[in-house]
Structures are given as structure tokens and as C-alpha cells.
C-alpha positions in Angstrom: 77.4 40.4 29.6 80.3 42.1 31.3 81.2 44.8 33.7 81.1 48.2 32.5 84.5 49.1 34.0 87.3 46.3 34.6 90.4 48.9 35.4 93.1 46.7 37.1 93.1 49.5 40.0 89.5 48.5 40.1 88.1 52.0 39.7 85.4 52.8 38.2 84.1 56.4 37.3 81.0 58.8 38.1 80.3 60.9 35.1 77.4 62.7 34.9 75.7 65.2 32.1 75.0 68.5 32.0 74.2 72.2 33.9 71.9 73.5 36.1 69.4 74.7 33.8 66.3 76.8 34.7 63.8 78.4 32.1 61.1 81.6 32.0 59.6 83.1 29.5 61.7 86.3 28.1 60.9 88.9 24.8 63.0 91.7 25.6 65.2 94.0 23.2 68.8 93.7 21.1 70.2 91.7 23.6 67.1 89.1 23.6 68.1 88.5 19.3 71.4 88.0 19.3 71.4 85.8 22.8 68.4 84.3 22.0 69.3 80.9 23.3 70.6 81.7 26.7 67.2 81.4 28.9 67.8 81.3 32.8 71.3 79.7 33.0 71.4 77.4 30.1 72.6 78.1 26.1 71.8 75.8 23.0 74.5 76.2 20.7 74.0 75.8 16.7 74.3 72.4 16.9 71.5 72.0 19.4 73.6 71.5 22.6 73.4 72.6 26.2 76.0 74.4 27.1 76.3 77.1 30.6 75.4 80.3 30.2 78.1 82.8 31.6 77.5 84.6 34.1 77.1 88.1 33.1 74.2 86.6 30.4 72.2 85.6 33.0 72.5 89.4 34.8 71.7 91.0 31.4 68.8 88.7 31.1 67.4 89.7 34.6 67.8 92.9 34.5 66.1 93.0 30.7 63.3 91.0 32.4 62.8 93.0 35.4 62.4 96.2 33.1 60.3 94.8 30.7 57.7 93.6 33.9 54.6 95.3 34.1 54.0 96.6 37.9 51.7 93.8 39.6 48.0 94.5 39.5 46.3 96.1 43.0 45.4 93.3 45.5 47.3 89.9 43.3 50.2 91.7 45.5 48.9 89.9 48.6 50.2 86.6 49.7 46.8 83.9 49.7 46.1 80.7 50.3 42.9 80.5 48.1 43.3 82.4 44.7 40.7 82.0 42.2 41.0 81.9 38.4 37.6 81.7 36.2 38.9 79.8 33.1 36.2 81.5 31.1 37.9 84.8 32.2 41.4 83.8 31.7 39.9 83.0 28.4 38.3 86.1 27.5 41.5 87.8 28.6 43.5 85.9 26.0 40.8 87.0 23.4 41.0 90.3 24.3 44.5 90.8 24.2 44.7 88.2 20.7 42.2 91.4 19.2 43.2 94.4 20.5 46.4 94.0 21.7 48.5 92.0 18.7 48.6 89.0 20.9 50.4 90.6 23.5 49.7 89.8 26.7 49.3 91.6 30.1 51.4 90.1 32.3 48.7 89.1 35.1 47.9 86.9 32.3 50.9 85.2 31.3 51.4 84.5 35.4 48.1 83.5 35.4 47.5 85.9 38.6 50.3 84.4 40.9 49.2 80.9 41.4 51.9 79.1 42.7 50.1 75.8 42.4 46.2 74.7 41.5 44.7 72.7 44.3 41.3 72.9 43.8 39.0 73.1 40.5 35.5 74.2 40.7 32.7 73.6 38.4 30.1 76.5 38.3 27.8 75.5 36.2 25.1 78.4 36.8 28.0 81.0 35.5 29.5 78.2 32.5 32.4 78.1 34.0 35.3 76.0 35.9 37.5 77.8 38.4 41.1 76.6 39.6 42.2 78.0 42.8 45.2 77.7 45.1 48.1 79.9 46.7 49.2 82.9 45.0 50.6 86.2 45.5 52.7 88.7 43.3 55.9 88.4 41.6 59.4 88.9 41.0 62.5 87.6 38.8 64.9 85.8 41.0 69.0 85.9 40.1 68.7 82.9 38.1 65.4 84.3 35.8 62.8 82.3 37.5 59.4 84.0 37.5 58.7 83.8 41.2 56.6 85.1 44.6 57.8 88.2 46.0 57.3 86.9 49.4 58.2 82.6 49.0 60.4 82.8 46.2 58.3 79.9 45.1 57.9 79.4 41.2 54.3 80.9 40.0 52.4 78.9 37.1 53.1 80.3 33.5 50.1 80.4 30.9 52.2 78.9 28.1 52.5 75.2 30.4 49.2 75.5 31.2 47.7 75.7 27.4 50.8 72.6 26.7 48.9 70.4 29.3 45.6 71.3 28.1 46.6 70.6 24.5 48.7 67.5 25.2 46.0 65.6 27.0 45.4 63.1 24.5 49.5 62.6 24.2 49.5 62.3 28.1 46.8 59.4 27.8 48.4 57.8 25.2 51.8 57.3 26.5 52.5 59.6 28.9 55.0 62.9 29.1 58.7 61.7 29.8 62.1 63.5 30.1 65.2 60.9 29.6 69.1 61.8 28.8 71.1 58.5 28.5 74.3 57.9 26.9 75.0 56.0 23.6 75.6 52.3 22.9 78.7 53.2 21.2 79.7 56.1 24.2 79.2 53.5 26.2 81.3 51.1 24.6 84.2 53.4 23.5 84.1 54.2 27.5 84.1 50.6 28.3 87.4 50.1 25.9 88.8 53.6 26.9 89.1 52.3 30.9 90.4 49.2 30.0 92.9 50.8 28.6 94.0 52.9 31.7 97.1 51.8 33.0 97.4 55.2 35.6 95.1 57.6 36.9 95.8 60.7 36.5 94.5 64.6 35.7 94.0 63.4 31.6 92.2 60.7 32.7 88.7 63.5 32.8 89.2 64.6 29.1 89.4 60.7 28.3 85.9 60.1 29.6 84.5 62.9 28.6 85.4 62.3 24.8 85.0 58.7 25.0 81.5 58.6 26.4 80.6 61.8 24.1 77.3 63.7 23.9 74.5 62.0 25.7 71.4 62.2 24.3 67.7 63.9 25.0 64.3 62.3 24.6 61.1 64.4 25.2 57.8 62.6 24.6 54.7 64.2 24.6 54.9 67.9 24.7 56.6 70.0 22.0 60.8 70.2 22.4 60.6 73.6 21.7 58.3 74.6 24.4 58.8 76.3 28.6 57.4 72.8 29.4 60.0 70.4 27.6 63.0 72.9 28.9 61.4 71.9 33.1 61.5 68.5 32.8 65.3 68.8 31.0 66.4 71.0 33.8 64.8 69.1 36.1 66.4 65.8 35.8 69.7 67.9 34.9 69.4 69.2 38.4 68.8 65.4 40.3 71.2 63.9 38.3 73.9 66.4 39.1 73.4 66.8 42.8 73.1 62.5 43.1 76.6 62.3 41.7 78.0 65.2 43.3 78.9 67.7 40.8 76.5 70.3 42.0 76.3 70.7 45.7 72.6 69.6 47.6 71.0 73.4 48.9 69.3 70.3 51.5 70.8 69.5 54.6 69.2 66.6 54.5 69.7 65.2 50.9 73.5 64.3 50.4 74.6 63.1 46.9 74.2 59.7 46.3 77.9 59.2 46.4 78.3 60.7 49.9 75.7 57.8 50.7 78.2 55.0 49.1 80.0 52.8 51.8 82.3 51.5 49.0 82.4 51.1 45.4 81.6 47.3 46.1 78.7 48.5 46.6 77.6 49.0 43.4 78.9 46.3 41.4 78.0 46.2 38.1 74.4 47.6 38.4 74.0 51.3 37.2 71.1 52.9 39.7 69.0 54.8 37.4 66.6 57.9 39.0 63.8 59.3 37.5 61.0 61.8 38.6 57.1 61.0 38.5 53.6 61.9 39.9 53.4 61.7 44.1 49.8 62.3 44.8 46.6 60.7 46.8 43.6 60.0 45.4 41.6 63.5 44.3 39.2 64.6 47.0 35.9 65.2 44.7 32.5 65.9 46.0 29.8 63.2 45.4 28.7 65.0 42.8 31.8 65.6 41.1 31.5 69.5 40.7 34.4 70.2 43.2 37.8 68.6 43.6 41.2 68.8 45.1 44.6 68.2 44.3 46.5 66.3 46.8 49.7 64.8 48.4 52.9 66.2 47.7 52.9 66.5 43.9 56.7 64.4 43.0 58.7 61.8 43.9 61.8 60.2 43.0 62.6 56.7 42.0 65.0 53.8 41.1 65.5 51.0 39.2 69.2 48.6 38.7 70.0 48.7 34.9 72.9 46.5 33.5 75.1 47.2 30.5 75.6 45.0 28.0 79.0 44.1 26.3 77.4 46.0 23.2 76.7 48.9 25.3 72.9 48.7 25.4 70.7 48.9 28.4 68.2 46.4 30.1 66.5 46.8 32.8 66.4 44.3 35.7 63.0 44.8 37.7 65.2 45.6 40.7 66.4 47.9 43.0 69.8 48.3 45.3 69.3 49.5 48.9 71.0 52.4 48.8 69.6 54.2 45.2 66.6 53.6 47.0 67.3 55.5 50.3 68.6 58.3 48.0 65.7 58.8 46.0 63.8 58.1 49.4 65.1 61.3 51.0 64.7 63.5 47.6 61.6 62.6 48.2 61.1 63.3 51.7 62.9 66.8 51.3 61.6 67.6 47.9 59.0 70.7 49.2 62.2 72.0 50.8 64.3 71.3 47.6 61.8 72.8 45.2 62.1 76.1 47.3 65.6 76.1 47.4 66.1 75.2 43.8 63.4 76.7 41.9 63.2 73.9 38.7 62.0 71.4 41.0 59.1 73.8 42.2 58.6 74.2 38.1 58.2 70.7 37.6 55.7 70.4 40.2 53.7 72.7 39.0 53.6 71.4 35.0 53.2 68.2 36.7 49.9 70.1 38.5 48.5 71.5 35.4 49.0 68.2 33.2 46.9 66.4 36.2 44.0 69.1 36.0 44.3 68.6 32.4 43.6 65.0 32.4 40.8 65.8 35.4 38.9 68.2 33.1 38.9 65.8 30.0 38.4 62.5 32.2 35.3 64.2 33.9 34.6 66.4 31.2 34.1 68.9 33.6 34.1 71.6 30.8 31.5 70.3 29.1 29.3 69.8 32.7 30.3 73.9 32.7 28.8 74.2 28.5 32.6 75.8 28.3 34.6 76.0 25.0 38.0 77.5 25.6 39.3 78.3 22.4 42.4 80.0 23.4 43.3 77.7 25.8 42.6 74.3 24.5 42.1 74.2 20.9 45.0 72.9 18.5 43.9 76.0 16.8 44.3 78.7 19.0 46.1 82.3 17.7 47.8 82.5 21.1 51.6 82.0 20.0 53.6 80.5 22.2 57.2 81.1 23.2 59.5 79.0 21.5 62.9 78.1 22.5 65.9 76.8 20.8 65.3 72.7 20.9 67.8 70.9 23.2 69.2 67.6 21.6 72.3 66.5 23.2 74.7 67.4 26.4 77.7 66.9 26.8 79.1 64.4 29.0 80.9 65.8 32.3 83.0 63.9 34.4 83.5 63.7 38.0 84.8 61.1 40.7 84.9 60.0 44.8 87.2 57.1 45.9 85.6 54.9 48.0 88.3 52.8 50.1 90.8 51.4 47.3 87.9 51.9 44.3 86.2 54.7 42.7 82.8 53.3 40.7 80.5 55.0 37.7 77.6 56.7 35.9 73.4 56.9 36.0 70.9 58.0 34.1 67.1 58.8 34.5 64.3 61.0 33.6 61.1 62.6 34.3 57.7 61.0 33.6 54.4 62.4 34.1 51.5 59.6 34.4 48.7 62.7 34.8 46.0 60.1 33.6 46.2 57.4 36.1 46.4 60.4 39.1 43.3 61.5 37.7 42.1 58.0 37.8 42.1 57.7 41.6 39.6 60.0 43.6 37.5 59.1 46.7 34.3 61.5 47.9 35.4 63.9 51.1 32.4 65.6 52.6 33.0 69.0 53.2 34.2 69.6 49.1 30.8 70.7 47.6 30.4 73.3 50.5 33.4 74.4 50.0 32.3 74.6 46.7 29.6 77.3 47.2 31.5 79.1 49.5 34.1 79.9 46.7 32.3 80.3 44.0 30.0 82.8 46.3 32.9 85.2 46.6 33.1 85.4 43.1 33.3 89.6 42.2 31.4 90.3 38.9 33.7 91.3 35.5 37.0 90.1 37.2 38.4 87.0 36.1 40.5 86.3 39.2 39.6 87.1 43.4 41.1 86.5 46.2 
């Protein structure tokens, strides 16, 4: 192996890809027919490459969403710590829309009654039901096109994402749900050759680096690539990298860029840090009878490992972690709650992770079977519900950035998202009081309503 960068000035370059991206469900008017690729800050061109959506498109898109959004019903506007959603009732509401409204779902159904996290699962054997519960409030659309709570600004759960999580539990069990964005081996070789040919650092280096590296490849496993769920994975990966590599300012004071943390270029040497986002839960709390469950913990953590680039451009994992990349990963994990409030895509990522863990729990513990409940609109592959489909992102152009450290400059990173929901669902502990909590929450149910506070 040889060092990826070996300029005579002894500088290395910082590269990272992409533009900030969030996504949302949209169906409105001729504008959307003409701008189908423009979703929450990112566009995908005819070649499947991510590009930045123009500000005027984002503004028009947000306004169209607001114009088409229904008024939030009654008590759904109230911010509450515990809103309950009956999965039987939700399934029936979807079925009624399919049968009587041509499949057009009410906003209350699309946004799952304004839930912002799934914290509890209660099995209601008496009513053949499973109830999910968590904090909730009314919703609106923010400046970036995210559907968020009206008071907290935190993303609400999307039915589309929940259906994907419920329909991909086997894929999650077999191989996990992942997203990764990486340079090609050819691109790494081209970059190495280009850097070796340089004799001076000037403005042309930016274009030269981006041209040499070329497009970077997006790989998604476990979920449909054209789903909103997949867009969340890609968006979170983008944003993590751009913050780490000083391409976008961090919205959180306690999370500087990785480059700002480096004391010198020498601290990197020949290893490239790779970061990825993974599940971060405590053991699930459960009642002794297994009919009440609580999802505990912050949900998401950043992880890191050093990689080495070989002469042929291939990458090998070292199994080792350097101190400064680990420090940056720890800072992101520590500040994730604040980060997800400021940058909604990280809140979206936690939402889909929550959903995947709940879906794995329902299947692993056979909770639907215990309730004698069939969710044909939500869980079945033959469900008539049509999920919103987005153009599939295949590649991202390389974007260049550099920061001088002493007499040197240094390097790039790769990363991704890894949702191992079955591992989380396999760790639980009995907690006193869970059975009582279940009894209290189910007793507050209202007849003929699929949600209640």
C-alpha cells in the first residue's frame, strides 16, 4: 500500500460529497409534474445524480405543500407527551380511504396523528389490537419542506416510512438496512495520479480534484431505493459528512468539524476515517407478560473506523480507530438530540430507526399474533397502498474543500448508515410498572377513534 496523497508540498485534500438534503411527501399541481425531482433541497437529474435544488424551487414547493395541507383535526393540535395510535384503527382508516376515496389518505393518517417518536408498544388482547404511543402535536411545513411539529419543529412520523419498515423486517433481519456513499476504486486511483502530478497549489486544483475523483456511488440495501425512507438514509449520510469535513457549518456549538479538531495534517497519516450512523438504544423495557414495551435511549450514534487505500484504489478496513475521528464521533453522539432539532434530517433518521426497531419487535415477539391482528394495509406486500416513489439517487459528484494545518493539508472520508433493528429488538429487560402503565393507557381509549391523548 502507498499513501493516497504524496505531493511534494506535502498537502492532502479534504473532499466530501453532496448537498444538504431532506425529503417530504409531495403531490400537488403542475409545478410538481414539472419539478418531480425537486424534493426538500435536492434534485436528481436524468442521470440519477444528486444536485442542489434552486432556492426558488424550494420556496414554491413549500408553498404548494402548505396550500394542499388539510387543517389539523381537533385535539391533534395539542402537544402531548403520550399520544396513542391504534394499529388496528390506523389500518382500518387506510382501508376506508382505499375503498371510498380512491386511495387518497387524509393528512392525519399520512402523518400518523402527529407522532414524533414511537416510545411505547402495548398489546390490547381484549380488543385484538396493538397500540403504539409517544410524543405528538399538530404539524406544519418548515422552510426546507419537512413536515414538522408546530411547536417543537421536530419531524413527525410518516406512514410511508412505517409501511416500509413493516414490509422489510425480513430484509432487516437477514442483512440489515444500510446506506453508503463511496468513491470508486478508479476515482481514487485517478485522484492519486492527479495529486502526484501537481507542482503547485492554486485555484485550478479544486476542479482538478473533482474531475479526477468523479462521481461517487450511492448504495442502499434493505429498503426500496425509490422510497422516502431511502432518501432519509442518503440525506443523513450527506449531512454527516459535510459537517465533519467543514463543507457546511455545524448547527450545534458542541459539534465542530473533524478538520477543526485536527491539530495537524500529520495526525491523519495514511489512514482515512470512516464514519457511519447506527442504532443507539438501551435494552428495551418490557412487562413480565411481554404485552408492554418501551423503546429507550437516544436512538442514534456515530461510529468510526480507520480505512487504508491501496495502490489499486481499493479500500481496506483496519479494525482500528484513531483518537481524533473517535472524538468527533463521540461529539456527534453526545449532541445528537440538539442536532436533530436543528437539522431535521437527523430527526427523520431517528424516526425511521425507531420504526425499524418496532417492526422487528412486533415480528420477533409475535405481538400481532398475540393480539390476533392482521395489518393487511400496512404489513402485507400485496397492500393496495401506493407509496410515494421518488427518482432513485445513484451517484453524487465529488465536492472539494481544503483546510491548511501548519505546512500541510489532508484528506477525505466515507461513511453511511447502518440500521440493525433485530439486534436492538433482541435485548430487553423486565421493568416494574410496565404492566400497570399498559392498563392505564389502554383504559383511556375512546370508542371509534383510532388515536387518543
